[in-house]
RONUTOR-974425 format. One line per 10 residues: their letters; for each residue x, y, z of N, C-alpha, C. Coordinates in steps of 0.1 Angstrom, whole numbers, plus 5000, padded with zeros to 4 digits. Atoms other than C-alpha are relative to their C-alpha. Layout:
N
A = X,Y,Z,X,Y,Z,X,Y,Z | ...
//
This chain:
441
XXXXXXXXXX = 4988,5007,4991,9225,3832,6355,5005,4991,4988 | 4996,5002,5011,9254,3823,6337,5005,4981,5003 | 5000,5014,5003,9261,3786,6329,5013,4994,5006 | 4990,5007,4997,9300,3784,6339,5003,5011,5015 | 4996,5001,4991,9316,3796,6368,5011,5010,5000 | 4989,4997,5004,9335,3826,6359,4999,5020,5006 | 4994,4989,4991,9330,3857,6383,5013,4999,5016 | 4993,4999,4994,9354,3865,6404,4999,5007,5009 | 5001,4990,4992,9353,3881,6438,5014,5001,5010 | 4990,5003,4983,9384,3896,6462,4999,5006,5008
XXXXXXXXXX = 4999,4992,4987,9385,3907,6496,5017,5005,5004 | 4985,5002,4984,9420,3916,6513,4994,5001,5013 | 5005,5008,4986,9421,3901,6546,5010,5015,5010 | 4995,4995,4989,9419,3925,6572,5006,5013,4989 | 4997,4988,5003,9431,3953,6553,5007,5009,4998 | 4994,4993,4991,9440,3985,6566,5016,4999,5013 | 4991,5006,4990,9454,3966,6596,5012,4989,4994 | 4984,5008,5006,9473,3943,6573,5012,5011,4993 | 4990,4995,5007,9489,3970,6556,5009,5005,5013 | 4995,4998,4994,9503,3981,6587,5003,4995,5006
XXXXXXXXXX = 4990,5007,4991,9515,3954,6604,5014,4997,4992 | 4991,5006,5012,9535,3945,6570,5007,5012,5002 | 4994,4989,4992,9551,3982,6578,5002,5004,5014 | 4995,4995,4988,9554,3983,6613,5009,4984,5012 | 4997,5014,4996,9574,3946,6623,4996,4996,5010 | 5002,4997,4994,9568,3956,6654,4991,4986,5004 | 5019,5002,4997,9525,3947,6654,5007,4992,4993 | 5001,5006,5009,9531,3919,6631,4995,4982,5009 | 5001,5007,4991,9513,3889,6649,4989,5005,5015 | 5015,4994,4997,9492,3912,6664,4994,5012,5005
XXXXXXXXXX = 5012,4992,5002,9461,3930,6677,5006,5020,4997 | 4999,4991,4999,9460,3959,6662,4984,5007,4987 | 5014,4991,5006,9429,3985,6652,5007,5011,4995 | 4994,4986,5006,9430,4009,6630,4985,5011,4996 | 5013,4992,4995,9403,4043,6639,4998,4998,5017 | 5008,5002,4986,9386,4043,6672,5011,5009,5007 | 4991,4991,4989,9420,4069,6681,4992,5008,5010 | 5003,4986,4992,9397,4099,6697,4992,4989,5012 | 5013,5003,4995,9372,4095,6722,4991,4995,4995 | 5006,5006,5012,9346,4091,6697,4999,4988,4989
XXXXXXXXXX = 4998,5015,5016,9361,4071,6668,4990,4988,5000 | 5010,5011,5003,9350,4045,6653,5013,4991,4993 | 4986,5010,5004,9373,4013,6647,4998,5004,4984 | 5001,5004,5016,9378,4007,6600,5001,4990,5003 | 4987,5017,5003,9399,3974,6604,5005,4998,5014 | 4996,5006,4979,9408,3952,6634,5010,4985,4991 | 5000,5012,5006,9430,3925,6626,4995,4990,5002 | 5007,5009,4995,9423,3895,6632,5001,4992,5010 | 4999,5002,4987,9444,3892,6662,4987,5002,5012 | 5008,4992,4983,9421,3919,6676,4981,4996,4994
XXXXXXXXXX = 5013,5006,5001,9391,3901,6666,4994,4991,5005 | 5001,5010,4990,9397,3868,6686,4992,5005,5014 | 5005,4996,4989,9384,3894,6709,4991,5013,5001 | 5017,4995,5004,9350,3904,6695,5004,5015,4994 | 4994,4986,5011,9368,3940,6676,4995,4996,4991 | 5002,4999,5008,9350,3946,6650,4993,5015,4991 | 5000,4987,5005,9345,3973,6623,4989,5004,5007 | 5011,4989,4992,9323,4003,6632,4994,4997,5018 | 5002,4996,4986,9325,3998,6666,5005,5004,5010 | 4992,4985,5000,9331,4027,6688,5020,4994,5009
XXXXXXXXXX = 4988,5005,4996,9365,4028,6696,5006,5000,5020 | 4996,4999,4986,9361,4028,6734,4995,4992,5000 | 4998,5017,4998,9344,3995,6732,5008,4992,4998 | 4986,5013,4998,9375,3978,6714,5011,5006,5005 | 4992,5001,4984,9397,3994,6738,4998,4992,5013 | 5002,5008,4983,9376,3977,6772,5001,4982,4992 | 5005,5010,5004,9370,3943,6745,5023,4998,5002 | 4982,5009,5004,9414,3941,6735,5006,5015,5002 | 4986,4987,4999,9435,3969,6757,5010,4998,4998 | 4986,5002,5004,9465,3959,6746,5002,5000,4984
XXXXXXXXXX = 4997,4997,5013,9462,3962,6711,5005,5016,4991 | 4991,4991,5007,9479,3990,6686,4989,5005,4994 | 5009,4992,5006,9455,4014,6682,5003,5012,4990 | 4992,4991,5012,9463,4037,6647,4991,5006,4994 | 5011,4999,5006,9452,4061,6633,4997,5000,4988 | 5001,5001,5018,9456,4054,6595,5010,5004,4993 | 4993,4996,5010,9472,4062,6568,4998,4993,4985 | 5005,5007,5009,9455,4066,6540,5006,4999,4986 | 4995,4999,5011,9480,4073,6516,5008,4984,4994 | 5001,5014,4999,9494,4037,6525,4995,4988,4990
XXXXXXXXXX = 5005,5007,5005,9463,4021,6520,5005,5002,4982 | 4998,4993,5013,9460,4040,6486,5004,4994,4993 | 4990,5006,5006,9491,4028,6469,5002,4988,4998 | 5003,5016,5002,9485,3993,6478,4990,4994,4996 | 5012,5007,5003,9448,3986,6469,5004,5012,4984 | 4993,5000,5018,9467,4006,6429,5005,4989,5002 | 4995,5006,5007,9489,3980,6430,4989,4985,4998 | 5008,5007,4995,9463,3954,6443,4991,5000,4982 | 5007,5001,5005,9441,3962,6414,5001,5001,4981 | 4992,4998,5011,9467,3972,6386,4998,4979,4996
XXXXXXXXXX = 4999,5015,5006,9469,3930,6388,4992,4989,4995 | 5015,5002,5005,9433,3928,6386,5004,4993,4986 | 5001,4986,5010,9431,3951,6355,5014,4986,4989 | 4994,5007,5011,9458,3925,6336,4998,4986,5001 | 5009,5013,5000,9438,3895,6348,4988,5000,4988 | 5013,5002,5003,9409,3910,6332,4996,5015,5003 | 5008,4983,5004,9393,3948,6314,4991,5002,5003 | 5017,4996,4994,9363,3942,6332,5006,4996,5012 | 4998,4998,4992,9372,3953,6367,4995,5008,5014 | 5009,4995,4988,9343,3963,6392,5009,5006,5014
XXXXXXXXXX = 5000,4997,4987,9358,3980,6418,4992,5004,5011 | 5011,4996,4990,9336,3985,6456,5006,5002,5004 | 4992,4997,4992,9361,3994,6476,5019,5002,4998 | 4984,4998,5003,9402,4002,6478,5000,4983,5004 | 4997,5016,4997,9400,3961,6493,4989,4991,4991 | 5011,5012,5003,9376,3946,6473,4994,5002,4985 | 4997,5000,5019,9369,3941,6437,4987,4988,4997 | 5005,5012,5005,9346,3918,6411,5011,4998,4984 | 4990,5001,5012,9363,3903,6382,4991,4991,4992 | 5009,5013,5006,9345,3885,6349,5009,5002,4990
XXXXXXXXXX = 4987,5006,5007,9372,3863,6334,4992,4991,4989 | 5006,4999,5011,9346,3857,6306,5008,5015,4993 | 4991,4990,5010,9368,3891,6294,5014,4995,5001 | 4987,5001,4998,9400,3877,6304,5005,4988,4992 | 4994,5003,5009,9420,3861,6278,5007,4989,5005 | 4991,5007,4991,9444,3845,6299,4991,4985,5003 | 5008,5008,4997,9418,3823,6308,4994,4991,4992 | 5007,5004,5016,9411,3793,6286,4993,4993,5007 | 5013,5011,4995,9385,3774,6304,5000,4999,5014 | 5003,4993,4983,9362,3776,6335,4996,4986,5009
XXXXXXXXXX = 5002,5014,4994,9366,3736,6349,5006,5006,5015 | 4988,4995,4984,9380,3734,6390,5009,5006,4996 | 4991,5002,4996,9407,3730,6383,5010,5006,4991 | 4993,4987,5006,9417,3755,6356,4997,5009,5002 | 5008,4988,4983,9398,3786,6383,5011,4997,5010 | 4994,5001,4993,9420,3773,6404,5014,5001,4995 | 4979,4999,5001,9457,3772,6393,4992,5020,4996 | 5001,4989,4998,9439,3810,6381,5004,5006,5013 | 4995,4990,4987,9436,3821,6415,5009,4995,5006 | 4994,5007,4987,9458,3801,6431,5016,5014,4990
XXXXXXXXXX = 4990,4996,5007,9486,3822,6402,4991,5019,5004 | 5006,4978,5000,9463,3860,6411,5004,5002,5013 | 4997,4996,4984,9466,3855,6450,5014,4997,5002 | 4985,4999,5004,9503,3849,6446,5007,5009,4995 | 4997,4982,5003,9512,3878,6426,4994,5012,5009 | 5003,4984,4988,9492,3903,6446,5005,5001,5012 | 4991,4991,4987,9514,3894,6481,5009,5000,4991 | 4985,4995,5008,9542,3895,6453,5000,5016,5003 | 4997,4980,4999,9531,3933,6450,5002,5004,5009 | 5001,4993,4995,9522,3941,6473,5009,4993,5015
XXXXXXXXXX = 4990,5005,4990,9553,3929,6497,4992,4993,5013 | 5007,5006,4988,9532,3905,6518,4988,4999,5002 | 5018,5001,4997,9492,3912,6516,4998,4990,4995 | 5006,5015,5012,9470,3882,6511,4982,5001,5001 | 5015,5001,5005,9437,3881,6496,4988,4988,5002 | 5006,5008,4999,9404,3859,6504,4995,4999,4977 | 5006,5001,5012,9388,3847,6465,4992,4989,5000 | 5012,5008,4993,9356,3838,6461,4994,4997,4981 | 5005,4998,5012,9345,3825,6425,4984,4995,4995 | 5018,5007,5001,9308,3816,6410,4997,5002,4992
XXXXXXXXXX = 5005,5000,5012,9282,3815,6385,4991,5017,5004 | 5008,4990,4999,9275,3853,6394,5005,5009,5014 | 4996,4990,4983,9283,3884,6420,4994,4990,5017 | 5008,4999,4986,9260,3870,6447,5011,4991,5006 | 4992,5019,4991,9279,3833,6449,5014,5005,4993 | 4987,4989,4999,9313,3851,6440,5006,5002,5016 | 4997,4995,4986,9309,3870,6474,5002,4993,5010 | 5005,5012,4993,9297,3841,6494,5012,4995,4999 | 4993,5008,4996,9326,3817,6484,5012,5010,5006 | 4991,4992,4995,9352,3848,6492,5005,5003,5006
XXXXXXXXXX = 5002,5001,4988,9336,3846,6525,5002,4987,5010 | 5002,5011,4998,9333,3813,6528,5025,5000,4999 | 4992,5001,4998,9373,3812,6522,5011,5012,5010 | 4996,4990,4987,9382,3839,6548,5007,4988,5003 | 4990,4989,5007,9409,3843,6557,5014,5001,4992 | 4989,5006,5005,9440,3840,6532,4998,4985,4995 | 5011,5013,5004,9415,3812,6513,4998,5004,4984 | 5008,5000,5013,9395,3807,6477,4996,4985,5001 | 5011,5013,5003,9365,3786,6472,4998,5003,4984 | 5001,4996,5012,9356,3782,6435,4984,4991,5005
XXXXXXXXXX = 5019,5003,5000,9311,3775,6437,5003,4989,4988 | 5003,5006,5018,9304,3750,6407,4989,4998,4999 | 5011,5001,5007,9276,3750,6386,4993,4994,5003 | 5007,5011,4992,9247,3737,6404,5000,4992,5011 | 4992,5000,4988,9263,3735,6438,4987,5007,5005 | 5006,4992,4987,9244,3764,6450,4987,5000,5007 | 5012,5000,4992,9213,3762,6462,5000,4991,5012 | 4995,5005,4993,9226,3737,6481,5015,5003,5010 | 4989,4994,4990,9253,3754,6499,4997,5009,5007 | 5012,4988,4990,9228,3784,6508,4995,4998,5005
XXXXXXXXXX = 5008,5008,4992,9206,3759,6525,5002,5002,5015 | 5000,5002,4985,9217,3760,6556,5012,5010,5006 | 4995,4990,4995,9231,3797,6556,4986,5009,5008 | 5007,4984,4993,9213,3827,6580,4992,5008,4986 | 5009,4991,5005,9192,3847,6561,5005,5012,4996 | 4993,4990,4999,9214,3876,6569,5012,5003,4988 | 4990,4997,5009,9241,3865,6546,4990,5007,4984 | 4999,4994,5010,9221,3878,6514,4999,5011,5001 | 4995,4984,5005,9226,3911,6502,4988,5010,5006 | 5009,4990,4995,9205,3938,6519,4988,4995,5009
XXXXXXXXXX = 5011,5008,4990,9187,3916,6543,5008,5001,5009 | 4996,4995,4985,9198,3936,6574,4993,4999,5011 | 5010,5003,4995,9185,3936,6611,4987,5004,5000 | 5013,5001,4999,9153,3945,6605,4994,4993,4992 | 5005,5010,5010,9151,3924,6576,4999,4983,5004 | 5001,5013,4994,9157,3898,6592,4997,4995,5011 | 5013,4999,4990,9131,3904,6626,4996,4997,4997 | 5013,4996,5012,9106,3907,6599,4999,4982,4997 | 5003,5020,5007,9114,3865,6587,5003,5000,5007 | 4993,5006,4991,9128,3853,6617,4983,4998,5011
XXXXXXXXXX = 5012,4997,4989,9091,3865,6633,4988,4990,4995 | 5005,5006,5003,9074,3845,6610,5005,4978,4992 | 4998,5011,5000,9097,3814,6608,5013,4999,4992 | 4989,5000,5005,9124,3822,6587,5009,5001,4999 | 4981,5000,4989,9161,3815,6598,5012,5001,4990 | 4991,5000,5010,9177,3801,6572,4996,5002,4982 | 5006,5001,5013,9182,3800,6535,4988,4993,4993 | 5012,5015,5003,9166,3767,6528,4984,5012,5007 | 5019,4990,4991,9129,3787,6551,5001,5004,4986 | 5006,4994,5009,9130,3807,6518,4997,4997,4989
XXXXXXXXXX = 4999,5006,5010,9141,3787,6488,4982,4998,5005 | 5012,5002,4998,9108,3773,6504,4985,5007,4997 | 5003,4992,5003,9089,3798,6509,4992,5005,4989 | 5016,4997,5007,9055,3812,6488,5002,5014,4997 | 4993,4990,4996,9063,3843,6476,4990,5007,4998 | 5012,4987,5003,9030,3864,6474,4999,4997,5017 | 5001,5000,4987,9032,3846,6513,5010,5010,5007 | 4989,4993,4990,9063,3866,6521,4999,5015,4990 | 4999,4983,5006,9054,3900,6498,4987,5009,5009 | 5006,4987,4993,9025,3906,6524,5006,5006,5015
XXXXXXXXXX = 4995,4994,4991,9056,3910,6552,5006,5004,4992 | 4988,4991,5009,9080,3926,6525,4996,5004,4990 | 5003,4988,5012,9065,3941,6497,5004,4988,4989 | 5002,5005,5016,9059,3925,6462,5016,5001,4992 | 4984,5000,5004,9095,3936,6447,5009,4995,5009 | 4987,5008,4989,9118,3924,6483,4995,4990,4994 | 5006,5007,5002,9095,3897,6482,5008,4987,4986 | 4993,5002,5012,9109,3887,6446,5016,4997,4996 | 4983,4997,4996,9142,3895,6450,5009,4989,5007 | 4992,5008,4993,9150,3880,6479,4999,4987,4997
XXXXXXXXXX = 4998,5010,5003,9136,3846,6473,5009,4998,4985 | 4998,4997,5013,9153,3853,6439,5021,4990,4998 | 4989,4996,4995,9183,3856,6455,5000,4986,5011 | 4993,5016,4999,9179,3822,6477,5000,4990,4993 | 5001,5015,5012,9174,3802,6447,5016,5005,4988 | 4981,5001,5012,9215,3820,6431,4997,5004,4990 | 5004,4998,5012,9194,3831,6408,5003,5021,4997 | 4995,4986,4994,9215,3870,6404,5007,4997,4983 | 4995,4993,5010,9220,3885,6368,5008,5010,4994 | 4993,4986,4996,9237,3916,6380,5020,5001,4986
XXXXXXXXXX = 4988,5004,5004,9266,3917,6355,5016,5012,5005 | 4983,4992,4994,9307,3936,6361,4999,5005,4996 | 5004,4983,5012,9304,3970,6351,5016,5007,5002 | 4983,4991,4996,9340,3985,6350,4999,5011,5004 | 5007,4984,4997,9324,4019,6354,4995,5001,5006 | 5017,5003,4993,9303,4020,6382,5005,5018,4999 | 5001,4988,5002,9294,4057,6380,4992,5006,5018 | 5000,4998,4979,9293,4077,6420,4986,5005,4998 | 5012,4997,5000,9264,4086,6431,5003,5016,5005 | 4999,4986,4985,9280,4114,6459,5015,5000,4999
XXXXXXXXXX = 4985,5001,4994,9311,4127,6469,4994,5011,5014 | 5002,4985,4984,9315,4140,6508,5010,4995,5012 | 4994,5001,4988,9331,4141,6539,4997,5004,5017 | 5005,4994,4993,9324,4143,6573,5007,5000,5016 | 4986,5000,4994,9345,4150,6606,4987,4997,5011 | 5012,5004,4987,9329,4133,6645,5008,5010,5007 | 4989,4987,4990,9345,4160,6673,5005,4994,5008 | 4990,5006,4983,9367,4148,6706,4986,5008,5008 | 5014,4990,4991,9335,4175,6720,4997,5006,4997 | 5008,4998,5006,9309,4187,6709,5007,5018,5000
XXXXXXXXXX = 5000,4990,5008,9311,4222,6690,4987,5006,5005 | 5015,4991,5010,9291,4252,6690,5004,5014,5003 | 4997,4986,5007,9314,4279,6676,5002,5005,4985 | 5005,4998,5016,9300,4292,6643,5014,5000,4996 | 4991,5000,5010,9334,4303,6634,5007,4988,4997 | 5000,5010,4995,9349,4271,6643,4997,4986,4991 | 5008,5006,5011,9324,4250,6622,5004,5009,4989 | 4998,4992,5012,9327,4274,6597,5013,4995,4989 | 4985,5009,5005,9366,4265,6589,5002,4989,5005 | 5001,5018,5001,9358,4228,6592,4994,4999,4990
XXXXXXXXXX = 5004,5002,5015,9334,4236,6559,5006,5004,4993 | 5000,4995,5010,9353,4252,6542,5017,4994,5003 | 4980,5011,5006,9389,4230,6547,4990,4984,4998 | 5010,5014,5008,9356,4196,6538,4998,5007,4989 | 5002,4992,5017,9350,4220,6506,5008,4995,4992 | 4986,5004,5009,9383,4217,6494,5006,4989,4998 | 4996,5008,4997,9388,4185,6506,4992,4995,4987 | 5010,5003,5016,9353,4176,6478,5003,5005,4989 | 4999,4996,5018,9362,4196,6447,5012,4999,4999 | 4987,5000,5010,9397,4185,6447,4993,4986,4996
XXXXXXXXXX = 5003,5018,5008,9379,4146,6444,4987,5004,4991 | 5018,4995,5016,9348,4165,6416,5018,4997,4993 | 4989,4998,5012,9386,4176,6398,5007,4986,5003 | 4994,5017,5006,9403,4142,6402,4991,4992,4994 | 5005,5007,5004,9373,4125,6392,4998,5002,4989 | 5001,4991,5008,9367,4148,6365,4979,5005,4998 | 5011,4997,5002,9336,4157,6375,4989,5015,5002 | 5008,4983,4998,9309,4187,6381,4989,4991,5010 | 5010,5001,4995,9280,4190,6410,4991,5013,5001 | 5014,4993,5009,9245,4200,6408,4996,5003,5018
XXXXXXXXXX = 5000,5002,4983,9239,4196,6451,5007,5004,5005 | 4991,4996,4998,9255,4208,6477,4995,4996,5018 | 5010,5003,4986,9240,4193,6512,5013,4997,5011 | 4992,4997,4990,9251,4199,6547,4995,4990,5008 | 5004,5011,4994,9249,4175,6572,5002,4997,5015 | 4996,5001,4986,9252,4176,6610,4991,4997,5014 | 5003,5006,4985,9249,4154,6642,5000,5008,5012 | 5008,4995,4981,9234,4173,6675,5011,4988,5014 | 4996,5013,4986,9249,4159,6714,4987,4998,4999 | 5009,5008,4991,9219,4141,6720,4995,4989,4980
XXXXXXXXXX = 4996,5008,5006,9226,4122,6685,4990,4998,4986 | 5006,4996,5018,9197,4136,6660,5007,5009,4990 | 4990,4996,5013,9212,4144,6626,4989,5006,4995 | 5009,4984,5009,9200,4177,6604,5005,4995,4986 | 4997,5003,5011,9202,4170,6566,4999,5012,4992 | 5004,4993,5008,9202,4202,6544,5005,4999,4990 | 4988,5007,5014,9206,4202,6506,4994,5013,4993 | 5003,4994,5010,9206,4228,6480,5008,5000,4984 | 4999,4995,5013,9205,4227,6442,5002,5015,4993 | 4996,4986,5007,9224,4249,6423,4992,5000,4985
XXXXXXXXXX = 5005,5000,5008,9212,4268,6392,5012,4992,4987 | 4991,5008,5010,9244,4251,6374,5014,4994,5005 | 4992,5003,4991,9274,4228,6382,5008,5001,5004 | 4991,4985,4999,9301,4240,6394,5010,4981,5008 | 4988,5002,4994,9335,4224,6410,5010,5001,5009 | 4998,4987,4993,9341,4254,6430,5003,4992,5008 | 5005,5004,4987,9354,4244,6464,4998,5012,5010 | 5003,4985,4993,9348,4287,6474,4978,4997,4997 | 5020,4992,5004,9307,4281,6459,4998,4987,5008 | 5007,5009,4995,9304,4246,6474,5005,5001,5018
XXXXXXXXXX = 5002,4992,4988,9316,4262,6506,4993,5012,5002 | 5009,4985,4995,9297,4296,6505,4984,4992,5001 | 5008,5005,5000,9267,4269,6501,4998,4995,5009 | 5002,5004,4986,9272,4252,6527,4998,5009,5021 | 5000,4990,4989,9281,4279,6551,4981,5008,4994 | 5013,4997,5000,9245,4290,6540,4991,4998,5004 | 5009,5010,4993,9226,4264,6553,5004,4998,5015 | 4993,4993,4985,9249,4264,6583,4992,5006,5009 | 4997,4990,4995,9238,4294,6587,4984,5006,5010 | 5007,5005,4995,9203,4279,6594,4994,4993,5010
XXXXXXXXXX = 5002,5009,4995,9207,4255,6617,5002,5004,5015 | 4993,4995,4982,9213,4263,6661,5009,4988,4999 | 4987,5002,4992,9245,4253,6669,4999,4998,5018 | 5001,5002,4981,9237,4260,6709,5004,4993,5007 | 5004,5014,4993,9233,4227,6723,5010,4993,4999 | 4983,5012,5000,9267,4212,6710,4997,4993,4983 | 5003,5008,5015,9276,4199,6673,5006,4985,5002 | 4992,5013,4994,9292,4162,6678,5006,4995,4983 | 4996,5003,5015,9294,4157,6637,4995,5010,4991 | 5001,4986,5008,9299,4180,6610,5002,4997,4985
XXXXXXXXXX = 5000,5004,5011,9297,4170,6571,4996,5009,4986 | 5000,4999,5013,9298,4180,6537,4997,4999,4986 | 5002,5009,5017,9288,4161,6499,4997,5014,4995 | 4999,5003,5017,9282,4167,6468,4993,4994,4992 | 5010,5008,5005,9250,4150,6446,5002,5006,4989 | 5010,4995,5017,9233,4153,6408,5017,4999,4995 | 4989,5004,5008,9267,4143,6395,5004,5000,4985 | 4998,5000,5012,9279,4153,6360,5014,5004,4996 | 4985,4997,5002,9309,4157,6337,4999,5011,4989 | 5000,4993,5009,9298,4181,6321,4997,5013,5002
XXXXXXXXXX = 5001,4981,4992,9305,4223,6331,4989,5005,4996 | 5011,4989,5007,9274,4239,6335,5006,5016,5014 | 4994,4989,4997,9288,4270,6354,4990,5010,4996 | 5009,4985,5003,9266,4305,6359,5011,5006,4999 | 4988,4996,5002,9287,4323,6338,4998,5017,5010 | 5010,4984,4997,9265,4357,6354,5001,5002,5012 | 5002,5004,4989,9268,4343,6392,5016,5010,5005 | 4994,4993,4990,9288,4370,6420,5013,4989,5004 | 4990,5011,4994,9321,4348,6429,4998,5003,5015 | 4995,4994,4987,9324,4342,6468,5012,4996,5003
XXXXXXXXXX = 4987,4998,4988,9351,4346,6493,5006,4989,4995 | 4986,5012,4996,9384,4325,6487,4999,4996,5009 | 4998,5006,4983,9388,4303,6510,5019,4992,5001 | 4982,5001,4997,9427,4305,6526,5003,4985,4997 | 4995,5018,5001,9446,4271,6519,5000,5004,5023 | 4996,4998,4986,9452,4284,6560,4992,4994,5011 | 5011,5003,4990,9418,4277,6572,4997,4982,5006 | 4998,5012,4990,9413,4244,6598,4997,5003,5012 | 5016,5001,4992,9394,4234,6626,5010,4992,5008 | 4992,5011,4997,9417,4217,6653,4989,4992,5005
XXXXXXXXXX = 5006,5004,4994,9406,4188,6671,4986,4992,4991 | 5014,5003,5008,9383,4170,6642,5007,4989,4996 | 4998,5010,5002,9385,4141,6633,4990,4990,4982 | 5008,4997,5011,9372,4139,6596,5002,4982,4996 | 5003,5016,4997,9355,4101,6589,4996,5006,4979 | 5003,5006,5016,9348,4092,6545,4982,4997,5006 | 5021,5008,4996,9304,4090,6546,4998,4988,4992 | 5004,5015,5008,9293,4051,6529,5000,5012,4985 | 5006,4998,5008,9290,4067,6501,5012,4998,4985 | 4986,4998,5006,9329,4072,6492,5007,4984,5010
XXXXXXXXXX = 4997,5005,4995,9358,4049,6500,5001,5005,5014 | 5002,4992,4989,9357,4046,6532,5019,5000,5007 | 4984,4996,4999,9390,4065,6545,5000,4999,5021 | 4998,4998,4990,9405,4060,6587,5001,5017,5003 | 4998,4988,4996,9403,4094,6605,5009,5007,5000 | 4989,5000,4995,9429,4117,6605,4994,5011,5013 | 4995,4991,4991,9442,4136,6635,5006,5013,5000 | 4991,4993,5005,9459,4171,6641,5004,4987,5015 | 4988,5000,4992,9494,4170,6661,5003,4981,4993 | 4994,5016,5006,9510,4130,6662,4991,4990,5002
XXXXXXXXXX = 5012,5016,4998,9490,4107,6653,5003,4984,5006 | 4993,5014,5002,9496,4073,6666,5000,4989,4983 | 4997,5006,5015,9511,4051,6634,5001,5006,4989 | 4994,4992,5001,9524,4083,6619,5007,4995,4998 | 4989,5005,5008,9551,4080,6593,5008,5012,5006 | 4995,4986,4997,9576,4104,6608,5017,4995,4996 | 4988,5000,5006,9613,4110,6601,5011,5009,5013 | 4992,4995,4993,9643,4117,6624,5017,5005,4997 | 4988,4996,5003,9675,4134,6617,5012,4991,5002 | 4983,4999,4999,9700,4118,6636,4991,4981,5000
XXXXXXXXXX = 5012,5013,4999,9672,4080,6642,4999,4995,4978 | 5006,5006,5016,9663,4077,6606,4974,4999,5000 | 5011,5003,5001,9624,4065,6595,4997,4991,5013 | 5015,5007,4988,9592,4056,6621,4995,5003,5002 | 5014,4993,4998,9561,4059,6632,4999,5004,5020 | 5010,5000,4988,9542,4070,6662,4997,4998,5007 | 5008,5014,4986,9539,4047,6693,4992,5007,5007 | 5009,5000,4997,9520,4074,6709,5002,5017,5003 | 4998,4984,4997,9519,4113,6727,4996,5003,5005 | 5006,4989,4986,9506,4138,6755,5011,5001,5005
XXXXXXXXXX = 4992,4999,4993,9523,4154,6777,5012,5012,4996 | 4988,4994,5002,9544,4176,6754,5013,4988,4992 | 4991,5011,4999,9563,4141,6742,4989,4997,4987 | 5004,5009,5013,9560,4122,6713,5009,4987,4998 | 4994,5015,5005,9571,4085,6712,4997,4993,4985 | 5001,5005,5010,9586,4068,6686,5005,4985,4995 | 4996,5012,5007,9596,4034,6670,5008,4995,4990 | 4995,4999,5017,9618,4033,6645,5006,4991,4994 | 5000,5016,5013,9614,4005,6617,4995,5006,4992 | 5002,4999,5013,9607,4005,6587,4990,4983,4994
XXXXXXXXXX = 5010,5012,5006,9586,3972,6565,5014,4990,4998 | 4991,5002,5000,9622,3963,6560,5010,4996,5015 | 4983,5006,4987,9645,3963,6595,4999,4989,5013 | 4997,5008,4989,9627,3941,6616,4997,5010,5014 | 5008,4996,4988,9611,3952,6652,5013,5015,5002 | 4988,4990,5000,9634,3986,6659,4997,5004,5015 | 5002,4988,4993,9640,4009,6686,4988,5007,5008 | 5014,4990,4993,9616,4032,6714,5008,5009,5002 | 4989,4987,4993,9628,4069,6723,4986,5005,5002 | 5001,4995,4998,9613,4091,6733,4998,5018,5000
XXXXXXXXXX = 4996,4978,5004,9613,4137,6721,4985,5007,5009 | 5011,4995,4996,9595,4164,6730,4993,5008,4984 | 5017,5001,5007,9564,4174,6710,5013,5009,4983 | 4999,4992,5007,9584,4206,6694,5019,4999,4996 | 4981,4999,5008,9625,4189,6688,5001,4999,4984 | 5005,5002,5016,9631,4199,6652,5005,4992,4992 | 4995,5005,5006,9651,4175,6645,4987,4983,4992 | 5013,5012,5004,9619,4149,6643,4981,5009,4992 | 5010,4995,5013,9590,4157,6613,4994,4991,4993 | 5016,5012,5006,9559,4140,6599,5005,5002,4985
X = 4996,4995,5016,9566,4127,6569,4988,4997,4991
//
């Protein structure tokens, strides 16, 4: 345990939705849902205006529409989110060299390594936090962040949750146990619905209940290791360091379809496209993979996972695709597939390709599959769905009217609202989908 509050946790507020509201003036102050565009889509992020109606991340898009039918449902612009995230992470690294990103919108910072932090008293820390939040808002043209500071990662995370939205909280050393006591047990990392149910069955509803429990008794319900770790966190004992470099365990991409697919050729085209995406991420990270995994979800929601370990590590799209196709060939898809994914694991930074192996067939860049919604697997950064055609929220440009974004499309037409981050709310106009003057950006 650290004797001082020197771990900072930052969480951008409703990140994806906030970027959309920033760049689309007509949506500011209104409910916005990113993701959930298709019939089987899932909500990636909801603005606070949409959360009032009960819309939450990971909620099926259909349920989100029932709860908030007047919200703007957008497909997502991952490039814009990456750009904003880069601006935020740059500000964090300017504060301290020890920054541990957890996702595009969340990170831990070790203030012990920050030369600009002269002390850890509450007044000094509050000044540092206020300056950081102001710098992030300025760098991102208006995005806000919730920031917490505590003696550990756990307490810093708790503090930022208490600060939401657009606030800050510093938990002073010695106050942690009392702060945690009235909270529900689910606030502890790793305590999901199943564990909550087990704890509640034996009368443990609050963190304070865990603070008073005997570890040996709890071990009979959860096991020795889980019980020991749970009681330690209940007492705010967490010595995990802030790690500037987090080793990736896997890289993967998944596709959820509007309709169940049974065409092997179509599924193969999806695998090839996703293999290229995975290989690009491997190359960008300077990594090579030893294991290729195929994930497939049937029409009845049963999930099949197949893996194959290579003789040597690779970052080649054609190798990943060839193995994935071989794995797919061993699965019966006649009843329909609703989700398909390709992943790699066993990552290394050393190239170990088999020089004597036959080259698999090259993949044509034109390989694609219509009607798919790729989304990131849990091991990656959360990427909102990509959709073919005129995706709601996508950036476009018209020769006469200039830049704008897709308001909606269908029946051979596309409706565009012409506005940008700096113009204020703009007019809405409808065009033919094949209008040569209108193009995607």
